[in-house]
C-alpha positions as CSV (number, residue, x, y, z in Angstrom):
1,X,0.0,0.0,0.0
2,X,1.4,3.4,-1.0
3,X,1.6,6.4,1.3
4,X,-1.3,8.1,-0.5
5,X,-3.5,5.0,0.0
6,X,-2.5,4.8,3.6
7,X,-3.5,8.4,4.2
8,X,-6.8,7.8,2.4
9,X,-7.6,4.7,4.5
10,X,-6.8,6.6,7.7
11,X,-9.1,9.4,6.6
12,X,-12.0,7.0,5.9
13,X,-11.4,5.3,9.3
14,X,-11.7,8.7,11.0
15,X,-14.9,9.5,9.1
16,X,-16.4,6.1,10.2
17,X,-15.5,6.5,13.8
18,X,-18.4,6.7,16.2
19,X,-18.8,9.9,18.2
20,X,-20.3,10.3,21.7
21,X,-23.4,12.2,20.6
22,X,-24.2,9.4,18.2
23,X,-24.0,6.8,20.9
24,X,-26.1,8.9,23.2
25,X,-28.7,9.4,20.5
26,X,-29.2,5.6,20.0
27,X,-29.1,4.8,23.7
28,X,-31.9,7.3,24.3
29,X,-33.9,5.9,21.3
30,X,-33.8,2.4,22.7
31,X,-34.4,3.6,26.3
32,X,-37.7,5.1,25.0
33,X,-38.9,1.5,24.9
34,X,-39.4,1.7,28.6
35,X,-41.6,4.8,28.5
36,X,-45.1,4.5,29.9
37,X,-47.7,3.1,27.4
38,X,-49.3,5.6,25.1
39,X,-46.1,7.2,23.8
40,X,-44.9,4.3,21.6
41,X,-47.5,4.8,18.8
42,X,-46.0,8.3,18.1
43,X,-42.5,6.9,18.5
44,X,-43.3,4.2,16.0
45,X,-44.4,6.9,13.5
46,X,-41.2,8.8,14.1
47,X,-39.0,5.7,13.5
48,X,-40.9,5.0,10.2
49,X,-40.6,8.6,9.0
50,X,-36.9,8.6,10.0
51,X,-36.2,5.6,7.9
52,X,-38.1,7.1,5.0
53,X,-36.2,10.4,5.3
54,X,-32.9,8.4,5.5
55,X,-33.8,6.8,2.2
56,X,-34.4,10.2,0.6
57,X,-31.2,11.6,2.1
58,X,-29.2,8.9,0.3
59,X,-30.2,10.2,-3.1
60,X,-30.7,13.9,-2.4
61,X,-28.0,14.6,0.2
62,X,-25.3,12.3,-1.2
63,X,-26.0,11.8,-4.9
64,X,-27.9,15.1,-5.6
65,X,-31.0,13.4,-7.1
66,X,-34.1,15.5,-6.4
67,X,-37.3,13.5,-6.1
68,X,-40.9,14.6,-5.6
69,X,-42.3,11.0,-6.0
70,X,-40.4,9.1,-3.3
71,X,-43.8,7.9,-2.1
72,X,-43.8,5.5,-5.1
73,X,-41.3,3.2,-3.3
74,X,-42.9,3.7,0.1
75,X,-46.3,2.7,-1.3
76,X,-44.8,-0.2,-3.2
77,X,-43.3,-1.6,0.0
78,X,-46.5,-1.1,1.9
79,X,-48.7,-2.9,-0.6
80,X,-46.1,-5.6,-1.1
81,X,-46.0,-6.3,2.6
82,X,-49.7,-6.2,2.9
83,X,-50.3,-8.6,0.0
84,X,-47.5,-10.9,1.2
85,X,-49.2,-11.0,4.6
86,X,-52.6,-11.9,3.1
87,X,-51.5,-14.3,0.3
88,X,-48.3,-15.9,1.5
89,X,-47.4,-15.8,5.2
90,X,-48.2,-13.4,8.1
91,X,-44.6,-13.5,9.3
92,X,-43.5,-9.8,9.5
93,X,-39.8,-10.4,8.8
94,X,-40.6,-12.4,5.6
95,X,-43.0,-9.6,4.5
96,X,-40.3,-7.0,5.2
97,X,-37.8,-8.8,3.0
98,X,-40.4,-9.2,0.2
99,X,-41.3,-5.5,0.4
100,X,-37.6,-4.4,0.3
101,X,-37.1,-6.6,-2.8
102,X,-40.2,-5.2,-4.6
103,X,-39.3,-1.6,-3.9
104,X,-35.7,-2.2,-4.9
105,X,-36.9,-3.8,-8.2
106,X,-39.0,-0.8,-8.9
107,X,-36.1,1.5,-8.1
108,X,-33.9,-0.4,-10.5
109,X,-36.4,-0.3,-13.3
110,X,-37.1,3.5,-12.9
111,X,-33.5,4.5,-12.1
112,X,-32.7,4.9,-15.8
113,X,-35.3,7.6,-16.0
114,X,-33.4,9.9,-13.7
115,X,-29.9,9.5,-15.3
116,X,-30.5,12.1,-18.0
117,X,-31.9,15.6,-17.9
118,X,-31.9,18.4,-15.5
119,X,-33.2,18.6,-11.9
120,X,-36.6,19.8,-13.2
121,X,-36.8,16.7,-15.5
122,X,-36.1,14.5,-12.5
123,X,-38.7,16.2,-10.4
124,X,-41.3,15.7,-13.1
125,X,-40.3,12.1,-13.8
126,X,-40.3,11.0,-10.2
127,X,-43.6,12.7,-9.5
128,X,-45.1,11.1,-12.6
129,X,-44.0,7.6,-11.5
130,X,-45.7,8.1,-8.1
131,X,-48.9,9.4,-9.8
132,X,-49.0,6.5,-12.2
133,X,-48.7,4.0,-9.4
134,X,-51.4,5.7,-7.4
135,X,-53.8,5.4,-10.3
136,X,-52.8,1.8,-10.9
137,X,-53.5,0.9,-7.2
138,X,-56.8,2.7,-7.4
139,X,-57.8,0.8,-10.6
140,X,-57.1,-2.6,-9.1
141,X,-59.5,-2.8,-6.1
142,X,-59.5,-6.6,-6.3
143,X,-55.8,-6.6,-5.3
144,X,-55.3,-3.3,-3.4
145,X,-58.8,-2.6,-2.1
146,X,-59.0,0.6,-4.1
147,X,-60.3,3.6,-2.2
148,X,-61.3,1.4,0.7
149,X,-57.7,0.2,1.3
150,X,-56.2,-3.2,1.7
151,X,-58.0,-4.7,4.7
152,X,-58.0,-8.0,6.4
153,X,-54.3,-8.1,7.3
154,X,-53.5,-10.3,10.3
155,X,-49.8,-9.8,11.0
156,X,-48.2,-12.7,12.9
157,X,-46.1,-12.3,16.1
158,X,-42.6,-10.9,15.7
159,X,-40.1,-13.7,15.8
160,X,-43.0,-16.0,16.6
161,X,-43.2,-14.6,20.2
162,X,-44.1,-10.9,20.4
163,X,-47.6,-9.9,19.4
164,X,-48.3,-6.4,18.1
165,X,-50.2,-4.8,21.0
166,X,-52.5,-1.8,21.0
167,X,-50.0,0.3,22.9
168,X,-47.4,0.1,20.1
169,X,-44.4,-1.1,22.2
170,X,-43.7,-4.1,19.9
171,X,-44.3,-2.0,16.8
172,X,-41.8,0.6,18.0
173,X,-39.2,-2.0,19.0
174,X,-39.6,-3.6,15.5
175,X,-39.4,-0.3,13.6
176,X,-36.5,1.0,15.7
177,X,-34.5,-2.2,15.3
178,X,-35.1,-2.1,11.5
179,X,-34.1,1.6,11.4
180,X,-30.9,0.9,13.4
181,X,-29.8,-2.0,11.2
182,X,-30.4,-0.1,8.0
183,X,-28.8,3.0,9.4
184,X,-25.6,1.0,10.2
185,X,-25.5,-0.2,6.6
186,X,-26.1,3.3,5.3
187,X,-23.4,4.7,7.6
188,X,-20.9,2.2,6.4
189,X,-21.8,2.8,2.7
190,X,-21.5,6.6,2.8
191,X,-18.2,6.5,4.7
192,X,-16.7,4.1,2.2
193,X,-15.1,5.0,-1.2
194,X,-18.6,4.4,-2.8
195,X,-20.0,7.2,-0.6
196,X,-17.2,9.6,-1.4
197,X,-17.7,8.9,-5.2
198,X,-21.4,9.9,-4.8
199,X,-20.4,13.2,-3.2
200,X,-18.0,13.8,-6.0
201,X,-20.8,13.2,-8.5
202,X,-23.1,15.6,-6.7
203,X,-20.5,18.4,-6.7
204,X,-19.4,18.0,-10.3
205,X,-20.6,15.1,-12.5
206,X,-18.2,15.9,-15.4
207,X,-15.2,16.1,-13.2
208,X,-16.1,12.8,-11.4
209,X,-16.5,11.1,-14.8
210,X,-13.1,12.4,-15.9
211,X,-11.5,10.9,-12.8
212,X,-12.8,7.5,-13.8
213,X,-15.9,7.3,-11.6
214,X,-18.7,5.2,-13.3
215,X,-21.3,7.9,-12.8
216,X,-24.3,6.0,-14.2
217,X,-23.7,2.8,-12.4
218,X,-23.2,4.7,-9.1
219,X,-26.5,6.6,-9.5
220,X,-28.4,3.4,-10.4
221,X,-27.0,1.7,-7.4
222,X,-27.8,4.4,-4.9
223,X,-31.2,5.0,-6.4
224,X,-32.0,1.3,-6.1
225,X,-30.7,1.2,-2.5
226,X,-32.8,4.3,-1.5
227,X,-35.9,2.7,-3.0
228,X,-35.3,-0.4,-0.9
229,X,-35.0,1.7,2.2
230,X,-38.2,3.5,1.4
231,X,-39.9,0.2,0.7
232,X,-38.8,-1.0,4.2
233,X,-40.4,2.1,5.7
234,X,-43.6,1.4,3.9
235,X,-43.6,-2.2,5.0
236,X,-43.2,-1.1,8.6
237,X,-46.2,1.2,8.4
238,X,-48.4,-1.6,6.8
239,X,-47.4,-4.2,9.3
240,X,-47.6,-2.1,12.4
241,X,-51.0,-0.7,11.5
242,X,-52.4,-3.8,9.7
243,X,-53.8,-1.6,7.0
244,X,-52.7,0.0,3.7
245,X,-54.5,2.7,1.8
246,X,-53.9,4.8,-1.3
247,X,-52.6,7.5,1.0
248,X,-49.2,5.8,1.0
249,X,-48.8,6.7,-2.7
250,X,-50.1,10.3,-2.5
251,X,-48.0,13.4,-3.1
252,X,-48.5,14.5,0.5
253,X,-46.4,11.5,1.6
254,X,-43.5,12.7,-0.6
255,X,-43.9,16.3,0.6
256,X,-43.8,15.3,4.3
257,X,-40.6,13.4,4.0
258,X,-39.0,16.2,2.0
259,X,-40.0,18.7,4.7
260,X,-38.6,16.4,7.4
261,X,-35.3,16.3,5.5
262,X,-35.3,20.1,5.0
263,X,-35.8,20.6,8.7
264,X,-33.0,18.2,9.7
265,X,-30.6,19.0,6.8
266,X,-29.6,16.9,3.9
267,X,-26.1,15.4,3.4
268,X,-25.6,13.9,6.8
269,X,-27.4,10.7,7.9
270,X,-28.7,12.2,11.1
271,X,-30.5,15.0,9.3
272,X,-33.4,12.8,8.3
273,X,-33.6,11.3,11.8
274,X,-33.6,14.7,13.5
275,X,-36.0,16.1,11.0
276,X,-38.4,13.3,11.5
277,X,-38.4,13.8,15.2
278,X,-39.0,17.6,14.9
279,X,-41.6,17.2,12.2
280,X,-43.6,14.5,14.0
281,X,-43.5,16.4,17.4
282,X,-44.6,19.6,15.7
283,X,-47.3,17.8,13.7
284,X,-48.7,16.0,16.8
285,X,-48.6,19.2,19.0
286,X,-49.9,21.6,16.5
287,X,-52.7,19.4,15.1
288,X,-53.9,18.6,18.6
289,X,-54.0,22.3,19.6
290,X,-55.1,23.8,16.3
291,X,-56.4,21.1,13.9
292,X,-57.6,23.6,11.3
293,X,-54.5,25.7,11.2
294,X,-51.6,23.4,12.1
295,X,-50.2,23.5,8.5
296,X,-50.1,27.3,8.9
297,X,-47.8,27.1,11.9
298,X,-45.7,24.4,10.2
299,X,-45.3,26.7,7.3
300,X,-44.4,29.6,9.5
301,X,-41.7,27.4,11.2
302,X,-40.2,26.6,7.8
303,X,-40.2,30.2,6.8
304,X,-38.3,31.1,10.1
305,X,-35.9,28.2,9.5
306,X,-35.2,29.5,6.0
307,X,-34.7,33.1,7.0
308,X,-32.7,32.6,10.2
309,X,-30.8,29.5,9.2
310,X,-30.6,26.1,10.8
311,X,-27.2,26.8,12.5
312,X,-28.2,30.1,14.0
313,X,-31.6,28.7,15.2
314,X,-30.1,25.7,16.8
315,X,-27.3,27.8,18.4
316,X,-30.0,30.2,19.8
317,X,-31.9,27.2,21.2
318,X,-28.8,25.8,22.8
319,X,-28.0,29.2,24.4
320,X,-31.6,29.5,25.7
321,X,-31.5,26.0,27.2
322,X,-28.1,26.7,28.8
323,X,-29.6,29.8,30.5
324,X,-32.6,27.9,31.8
325,X,-30.3,25.2,33.2
326,X,-28.1,27.7,35.0
327,X,-31.1,29.4,36.6
């Protein structure tokens, strides 16, 4: 190994090293399993949205692929898990694998549509794919249930032992464990040479190609992987709620995950996780206090975030919290 290769290997090792805040974050996430009943349903929604946002961050934050139709893969995973539960076996882990495979296949087949054209073209193409799938699901009520949704799902116990209870503790444990495993895989990928090549493509595609990076193959690979992650999030929603509706393919689903990623920040894996936490807490709080106008307050928060800046806003919040603690 040459001196340059040794330095590069050491730099990658430093990037992949775990930091204390990361460890604290995951310890707190798993410690939330011991919270009193009633909180786990919301936590389960946060974990699912976090996984969905993580999938979008892989293509937007690292590869620079803008998507307005990411719900296509989420909905594919949800319907695949639901149909697998009804027609094959109620085992949730088998259904999760089937949903990941179905979404990854769709991602592979549609990845070639986003290799060419500008960002505007990609926006329209991804949005069009989601709209087409929505209409297909609506036109096949014998398979999807149409407007009534896919009903009659009876999800089996997790690992054959843990039933999905009404309080959502098993559901949260299942979603959090899936999120953690897939996060570890994503963390390893983005801190490897593959992840560095994606960032090079995002910054300058022509320069990356001139350096010998197989641009198209890298984009196809990360798009397929992101689709698989989104399909896993959709499967978790279907299995933990035992219901799938057309809502999983609607534009609102894509808009919500994009807002969550904007709040947390794209280009670092914890951005989607942090954004999902803030988004779900704001949604739950605002919709319970002002159900008619909660979107107004959410929009106002985003305007403030855009004008003030995420760094200045978070710095001000830390300073305020420090003053409160001192007093």
